N, C-alpha and C positions, 0 to 999 in steps of 0.2 A: 922501017923504025917509024915508029911513033912519031906523027907530026904534036908539037908542044904549044899547048894552048894556056895560056896568059890569062883569059877569062875563066878558064874549067879549073885551072890551079889556082886563082886567087875566089869564086865562086864561094865555095864552101865555108870561108871565111866570115861573110857578113851570115850567111845561112844558118851557121852553126850560132852566133852570137842573138840572131834574131829570137831565134829557139829560148836560148839562156832569158832572154827579155819577155818572152810568151809566159814562159813556167814563173817569171817572178824573179830568179836568182840578179839578173840588172833591174835595180829600178825606172831608168831614163835612158833614153837613146843618146842623152847626153856621157850620162858613165859611162855606157859601151864605148863610146868613140875615146875619149878623157884613157880608160886604159888601155884598149890599144896602142896610144900616142905614147904613155909612162911605160906602159909594163910591157911593151913588143918591142917599142921604138921606132914604132910608124912615124914617118917624117910628118910634123905638127903643120904645114902649112897646107897639107890636102884637107885638113876638118875632120880625119878622121876614115879609116879603110873600109869600119862598117856602116853604118846608119845612113852618112854624109855621102859615101857613095851608092848605095840604093838610091837613095833621093837623086842624086846628081841621074844617075843611068833613068830611072823609072821605075817606079816598083811595080806595074804592071809587065815591062821588059824584062826588068828581071826575074818575076816570078814567070815568063814566059821562057826565058833562057834556061832557068833553070828545071822548068818541066821538060825542056829540050835535050839538057845532059839527063834528067834522070829517065824518059827514056834512052837514051843511049847508052849511058854508063852503070846503072843504080840508083835506088830507092836514096843513096845518100846524097841525092842533090834534089830531092823531093823538098819544096818550098812549105814551111809551116803553115799551119794555119791562119796565124795573123797575116803572112805577108800576103795570100790568097784572099782574105778579107779587104785586106788593105788597099790590092791593086783592083778589087770590085766598087769599091766607095771613092777611088781616084784619090784615096791618102798619103801623107807623107809622115817619115819621122818627126822632119824638124820643119818648123812653120817657118 
């Protein structure tokens, strides 16, 4: 039986939203978080499952985990170039 990993399960959600943000489909991190709360029904007290989550754990740590998962499970976990750049610069989505 395969071990369930909540992180592996939840990781693609913010990673894909970052790609939409990077491509200009979403105009701000706040819009992405609000869409997840109202569109998907994510608990609002979390601040959003996407950009706030990445900020909370740290962009560098998130990128490292995505790279680890990509090595183990395939390219679908590869971090968006925007995330890699933000990690190098020590930036966050929300200030």
